[in-house]
C-alpha positions in Angstrom: 110.0 100.3 73.0 107.3 98.2 71.4 106.9 96.1 74.7 106.6 99.2 77.0 103.9 100.4 75.0 102.1 97.1 74.7 102.6 97.1 78.7 101.0 100.5 78.9 98.2 99.6 76.8 97.3 96.8 79.0 97.4 98.6 82.3 95.2 101.2 80.6 92.8 98.7 79.2 92.8 96.7 82.6 91.8 100.1 84.2 89.0 100.9 82.2 87.7 97.5 82.6 87.8 97.8 86.6 86.3 101.5 86.0 83.4 99.7 83.8 82.5 97.5 86.5 81.7 100.2 89.2 80.1 102.5 86.5 76.3 102.3 85.5 74.9 101.7 82.2 72.8 99.4 79.5 76.4 98.5 77.7 78.3 97.4 80.5 78.4 93.7 79.5 79.3 94.9 75.8 82.3 97.1 77.1 83.4 94.6 79.2 83.7 92.0 76.2 85.3 94.6 74.3 87.9 95.5 76.7 88.8 91.7 77.8 89.0 91.3 73.9 91.8 94.0 73.7 93.4 92.5 76.6 93.6 89.0 75.1 95.0 90.6 71.7 97.3 92.8 72.8 98.6 89.6 75.1 99.0 87.7 71.9 100.5 90.7 70.1 103.1 90.9 72.6 103.6 87.2 72.2 104.1 87.5 68.5 106.1 90.8 68.5 108.2 90.9 71.3 108.7 87.2 72.2 107.7 84.8 74.8 109.6 86.6 77.6 107.8 89.8 76.9 104.3 88.0 76.7 104.9 86.2 80.0 105.8 89.9 81.5 102.4 91.1 79.6 100.5 88.4 81.4 102.1 89.4 84.7 101.3 93.0 84.4 97.8 92.3 83.6 97.1 90.2 86.7 99.1 92.8 88.7 97.0 95.5 87.5 94.1 94.0 88.1 94.6 93.9 91.8 96.3 97.8 91.8 94.0 99.6 89.4 91.0 98.8 91.3 91.1 101.4 94.1 92.0 104.0 91.4 88.7 103.0 89.3 86.6 102.9 92.4 87.8 106.4 93.2 87.4 107.6 89.7 83.8 106.0 89.5 83.1 107.5 92.7 83.9 110.8 91.4 82.2 110.3 88.3 79.2 109.1 89.7 79.1 111.6 93.1 77.0 114.8 93.3 79.0 117.8 94.0 78.3 120.0 97.1 78.3 119.3 101.0 79.7 116.7 102.6 78.5 114.0 100.3 81.3 114.6 97.8 84.0 113.5 100.0 85.2 109.9 99.0 85.2 107.6 101.6 87.2 104.9 99.6 86.7 100.9 99.7 85.2 99.3 102.7 87.3 98.4 105.6 88.4 94.8 105.1 85.9 93.5 107.9 83.5 95.4 106.4 84.2 94.0 102.8 84.1 90.5 104.2 80.7 90.9 106.2 79.3 92.4 103.0 80.4 89.6 100.9 78.7 87.2 103.4 75.5 89.4 103.5 74.9 89.2 99.3 73.2 86.1 99.4 71.6 84.2 96.5 68.8 81.9 97.1 69.1 78.4 96.0 67.2 76.7 93.4 66.6 74.1 95.8 63.7 75.1 98.6 65.4 72.7 100.9 68.3 75.1 101.4 66.3 77.9 102.0 66.7 77.4 105.7 70.2 77.2 105.7 70.9 80.2 103.6 68.8 82.4 105.7 70.5 81.1 109.0 73.7 82.3 107.1 72.3 85.4 106.1 71.0 86.1 109.9 74.7 85.2 111.1 76.4 87.8 108.6 73.7 90.6 109.9 74.7 89.9 113.2 78.3 90.4 112.3 77.2 93.6 110.6 75.5 94.9 113.7 78.5 93.9 115.9 80.9 95.7 113.3 78.4 98.9 113.5 78.7 98.7 117.5 82.6 98.3 117.4 82.8 101.7 115.6 83.1 104.6 118.2 81.3 107.0 115.6 78.3 104.6 114.2 77.7 103.7 118.0 77.3 107.1 118.9 74.9 107.6 116.3 72.8 104.4 117.1 72.5 105.7 121.0 71.6 109.1 120.0 68.9 107.9 117.8 67.8 105.0 120.6 68.1 102.4 118.0 68.1 98.7 119.0 69.6 95.8 116.7 66.0 94.9 116.1 65.6 98.3 114.8 68.6 98.1 112.9 67.4 94.9 111.3 64.2 96.1 110.2 66.1 98.9 108.7 68.6 96.9 106.8 65.8 94.6 105.7 63.8 97.7 104.4 66.7 99.3 102.5 67.0 95.8 100.5 63.4 96.0 100.1 63.3 99.4 98.7 65.9 98.0 96.0 69.3 99.0 97.4 70.2 95.6 98.0 73.2 96.0 95.5 77.0 96.7 95.1 78.3 100.5 94.4 81.7 101.4 94.1 82.8 98.5 96.0 80.2 98.6 98.9 77.3 96.7 99.6 75.2 99.4 100.1 72.8 98.0 102.7 75.6 97.3 105.2 77.7 100.4 104.3 74.7 102.5 105.0 74.4 101.1 108.5 78.1 101.0 108.9 79.3 104.8 108.2 78.0 107.2 110.7 77.1 110.0 107.9 74.9 107.3 106.1 73.5 105.7 109.4 72.5 109.1 110.7 70.7 110.1 107.3 68.9 106.8 107.3 67.6 106.9 110.8 66.8 110.8 110.4 64.5 109.9 107.8 62.8 106.4 108.9 59.4 106.6 110.2 58.6 105.9 113.6 
């Protein structure tokens, strides 16, 4: 019975740790430290109270929970951060694998060594081309692109403007600049408000 209580505590704590990763706030780091401490403490307690077998199971449950509570945490964070009314309160979920992979490549970190800037920028350009290929391969997105008569050059400019405006960040599992262009609703919104 104690072992099951420990497992439940671990799953809940991992869920809250995942949820904290998607929420905003000044205390995210402190909350994360507390939650990680609870996880480590609970695993140690499981070894001491329930024995080594349950301790190993607790570690396994923790690792599995990290993976399987993430989508639930994303959805919960999206609901907590969403603005009700209209179409915008519909949860779109995590990005498709292809978009997620492209997004990870787009989230570049500039190197400390200036000699590597060219390499990083080539990598970023390649990732942007992949994003635009992805957008054009999505029928609904392609329809919006055609409706607004937007070229790749325009998309590249819009992508850069989104980053320059401060939206070059992750939110609820999405790299915001990429997802802004990769979904028809957000792309239509961005294009309808751009300056010609």
